[in-house]
Structure formats: C-alpha cells, structure tokens
N, C-alpha and C positions, 0 to 999 in steps of 0.2 A: 604225103602227110603232111606238108607244107599246105599244098590248096586247102585240105580237109580243117587245116590249125585256123588258117585263114577266114574259110568259112564262119567256123565257130566265133572265130573276133568277130567278123561283121553281123554275125545273129546278134552275139551279147550287145552288142553298139546300141542295137536298132530296140531289144528289150528296152535297154538305157534309157532311150531314146525316147520312146514310148511312156515309160514312168518319172519321166523329165516333167514331159506334157500333161501327165495325169494329175503330176503336185503341182504346176501351175496352175492348174484348173481350181484344185483345191483351196489354194493360193489367192486366186482369185475372188473364190467363194468368201473366204473367211476378212479377207481388205475388204469387202464390200457388205457386212454382216447386215446393214441397216437395209439395203436393199433386196435380200434373200429375205430377209423378216417380212418385208414389207409385201416383197411377193406371196409367202406364206399364210400370211394375212389375210391377203387378196383371195387366194382360191380357197382355204378355207372357210372364209364368208359363203363363197359362192357355192360350194359346197353343201354350206347349212342350210343356204337357200333352195339349192335341190330337195333338201331332204322337205323341208316346210311342205314344198310343192306337193312333193308326191304324198306326204302324211294329209294332208290337206284333202288330196284326190279320195285316198282309202276313206278317209271319215266321210265323205260326201256322199259315196259308193255305199259304206256301211248303213248312212241313214237311209238312203232309198232302198237297200234290201230289207231294212229292217221295218219300214212304213208299209212298204210291200207284202211283207209275209205277217207282218203281225200289228198295223195301225199303228196311228200317231201315239200312242199310251192315252196312259201310263198302263206300264205292263208290271207283272209280277211272276214270279216261279214260287210256285208251291210244290215243296220236299216234304214226303213222307219217308222219315226215319224207323229201324227195329233197333231196340237197344235194351240193356238188361237194366230192371229199375232197381238200384243200390238200396238195398237194408241195411240201414246204420246199425240197427240191433240186430242183425243176422250174418253172422262171420263168412256164413257159408254158401259163399258166392253161385255155386253150381244150382242152389237152389232158387236164387234170386227169380223173379220173371221178366221172360223178353216181353215185352211193350212195344207198337206201333204208337207214335204220334207226328205232328207234320209242325214246320215254321214255313212262314211266308217272304220272300224277300221281293221289295218294291228294287224296280230299277231305277235308274239314276236319268232325268230325264234326257231324250235321246241326241235335243240338238249341245249337252255337257260333253256325254261319253257316245256316241254313236259308234264305235269300232268295237269297244269291249262290250257295250250292252249285247252286240247284234251276235258277237260271236258267243255269249254266252247264251242267248236266245237260242240260238242255233242247237250247241249243243244240247240243250237240253230237248228242245223240239223234234231231235236225229235220236232221241235214249241213252245216249252216251254216257248218261248219271245213274241212268239206273246200274243197283250192287256194285255202287263204286261204295267208301266207305268215309268215315273220318276216320282220319288218319295219326291228328296227334291233337294234344291239347294242352300246349305250355300254356302260363299264366296270363298271358293278355290273346290270346286267340284259339281258337279253334280251326284246325286244318280239314279241308274235305279234298279226296284227289283218288284216282284210280290206282291200280296197283304197277308196278314197273315191274319186280321180279318178285316172283310168289317165293323167293327164298330170303325176301326181305321182310314177308311181313313179320309183325309183333306176333310173341308167343301167345298161344292162344285165340287166334284172331282165324283160323282156319273156320270156314262157312259154306252150308251145304249149298253152292254153286249148281245149279241142273249143267249138265254137260250138255252142250247144245250143237258142239261139231268138235273137227278134229282142229281145225284152224284159229284160234283164238279171235280172229280178228274179222269172222264171219258167223260171229256170235253175237244176235242182238244182244243191247244191253250188258255185251261182257264188260268187267270193269277194268279191263288193262288200259295201257296207254293207249298203244297199237291203233286200237281201236276208233281212239281218238285222232290219231295221225292220219290212217287211212281216211278219214273222212274229211281232212284237211280241215281239220277243228280242234287244234291243240293248243295251237298257241295264235295271241295277238302279232301283228306286224312291228308294232311301234308300243314306245311305253306310252300309252294316252292317258292325260291324268287333268284336272280342271280345280283348280282352288278353289270354286263354289262350292266342291263336294269331296271335302277331305276326309280320313280317316277317323271321324268318328265314333265313338263306343257305337256298337253293334252295326256297324257299317262294314259291308261285303268287298273285300279287295282280291286282285289277281297275286298270286304268287309266284315267284321265278324272274328270270330273263331268259328272252323275254317272258310275259306275264301268260300262264295257262299249262296245264287244264286245272292245276289244281288252285284253288281258291280260300279264301280264310273269311272268318267272320271274329271282328275286332271287339274283343271283351271288355275292354277298355279306349279311350281317349289315345289311339296312335299317331294321332295326324303328325305329329313329330318323327319319330323313327320309321314311317312308312312314308313318309311325305317329301318333297324334295328336296335332297342332298341329305335324306333320313339314313342310308346305307352306305356310307363312305367306308366301312371294313368289309363291304363283300363284293362292291362292284366298282367295273375302273369308271362308267359312265354313272359316277353317284350324284350328280344330280338330276337324274332321274329320282322318279317315285314309282311306287306301286300303283295303278290302277282301282283307284276306289269305283266300284257300281251299280254301288245298290244299299238296300238298308233294309235291314229284320223290322218287319212291322205287324207279324204275328206269332204267338210260338215262342216268345222268352221263358215261359215256364220250360218247355222243353228241352231249352237249352240250358236253364239253370238245373236240370235233370241229369243232363248229360256231364255239368260241370262236376257231379259226383264220381264219378267211374276213376276210377283207380289208373294211374299211368308209369309207366316205366319210364324215371327220367333220363337214366342211363342210358335209353335208345331214344332220344329226341322226342322226350313227352308220347312215343306213343300209348293207345289204350293197350288197355289190359285186356280189355273184353269189346267184342267188335259190335260196332255202329255201324248197321248199313242202310244205304237209301235203298229202302224199296222201290221208290219211281220218282218222278219228277217233272210237272206241266206246268207250261205258258198259261197264263189267265188272264185276260183283260174284263172290260168294264162291259154288262150288258148293254143293249142299247138304251133303254132304261135305267140309269145307273141306279139309281133306286132299290131295283132288281138282284143287286150283287155282282159276281164277276162268273166269268163262264170259260171253260176249258178250251183251247184250239186244239183241234184232236191233230194227232201226231202226222208228219207229212201234208197237210192240212193248211191255207192259208186262209186268214181272218176272214175276205170275199173272197168266196169259191169260186167268182165271172172269170177270175186267173184275166182279169185286166193289168196292166202292164201299166203302172204308175210312170207318168214321164219324170224324166231327168230334171234335176229340178235347174232354171238359170244360173249358169255360171259364166263369168267372164272368160272372154277367150284367152286363153294361157293362163289361168289361174290353177 
C-alpha cells in the first residue's frame, strides 16, 4: 500500500511539473506580447497574400474559360418569364391573365468581373435557371433563385412543372438547388467585386456568402448596403461586398409589371403568386453588330471548331 501511495505521489508531482511548465510558456507569451503580435501580423499577412494569389489564378482561369465558350464579349442573358398581369381594378386574382415577357441583362466586362460573370453564363448555358422563380420582392430588390425545399414555397406558388424523373437532380431544367450543386455551378469561390461596377439602380448582384446561386436586381441604388462594408450586421467578413456583375438593358417595363404583384411581408416579401423563369439564354453580337444579337446554342461554344484558346501570358509564380 505504501508503494502504491508513493507512486500516486510521484504521478501527481509529474502532473504538477507539467502544469508549471505549461504555465511558464503562457507567461512567456504574455511577457512577450509585442513579439507575439508581430508574429501574428506577419503570419496573417502571408495568409492574405496566399489568398490574393489564389483569387488571381481563379479570375484568370475564369476569364480564359468564358472567352473560350462565349467569346470576349459583350455578353447578355435574355430571361423569359411568366407572371400574372395584375389588374388593379379587378380584385379577383384568379382571373388575372398569366402572360410572358422578357428582360435582358448585359454582363459586366470580363476584365472587371471574370469569375462571377463566367459562373452565371455557365449556369444559364447549362439550363439551370429554367423553371426557377422570382422568389421575393422587397422594396429595394427582386430576388431570383431555385427552390431549396418544397415546404418553403410561399402559399399559392405551386406550379405545373412536368415530372421528368424520380431524382430531382436528374431532371433537366429542374428548379431545385441540388441541380446547381450537382453541376458544381452553385456558388462563387470568393466574393469578387470591382469598384468600377457598383450596385447602382437596375444592376444585378449575387446574394449570400459565398454568393450564389440566388441573384437579385437592384430596384434602387444599393451601392452602400451591398458594397464593401455594407453587410456588417450579417457577415463576419463585413468588409466584403456582394458581387455586382450585370445591368438590365432591356425589359424595364416587365420588371415594373412584377413590382405590382402582391407580396407576403411576413414571409420575407415572398410573392403571393408565382413568377416562373421559362427559359434563359446567353446571347452575343452577330459578326456584323448591326445585325443584332444571336443565341449561343446550349452546350455549344461560340466558335464550334473546338480550338482551345492559349493560356494568357502570366509571370511565373503570380
């Protein structure tokens, strides 16, 4: 018993010595606070430098891919939607006719927003926006997006979407988020932003952190609340901004029509009547710009000879 007791005492002494050693380490760190702070600043600077390099590589690769598929630009996306034509003098909403109309978004120049523009063009070119919806309509934005969960649909938003398969991810044009995710085209890799393309009225931005796939149309000048530092109450990295990547160039009357549709303010300004995206297409200028714009067929490159464009000249290590 005495031997056991001595062993326990030795074990306890060893534990105490270890604790004293650990305490000494922490005391040294406190005593050398200036040195620790300098070390942490240097390490943080190195990490941010590494992030900048990665973002630059993603941007250059996005630009290369966008030019390979869609040409150097300008690029537009034409979106056809179906919605109820509100009749203010007719309170019977069931008799409001459903009509189709279009609006067009011209993308930001590729050299300003290559990553975000390429992601959106690829989403459209893969048919991912077909049958998605205008999901909410606050005073300052229209927000468009896929479904995330059927039970979250606003009342009255059930739609006649054809049953094209048992697995939602296998349905071409299915409006569910999983379809974006399965293609790897759901979100951007970083919060790209250019102060040369701010969130002015009728521009288009990506929602969320990281942004996507939902996007919104700025009904007002939202350059302060959606620009750098505008989301301090919602995101840890509050110095970041929402990517702004396009501007409405056709169809303002269509958007003003949408603005008359009643919303449920208690459910995040969800529309009380469905507004469906019937189809979205990437369009580019004809070879003779005077001839207007032409659609790039789904799954096809602008130049169908499949020539792979050379990588841009990039200094080694950048």
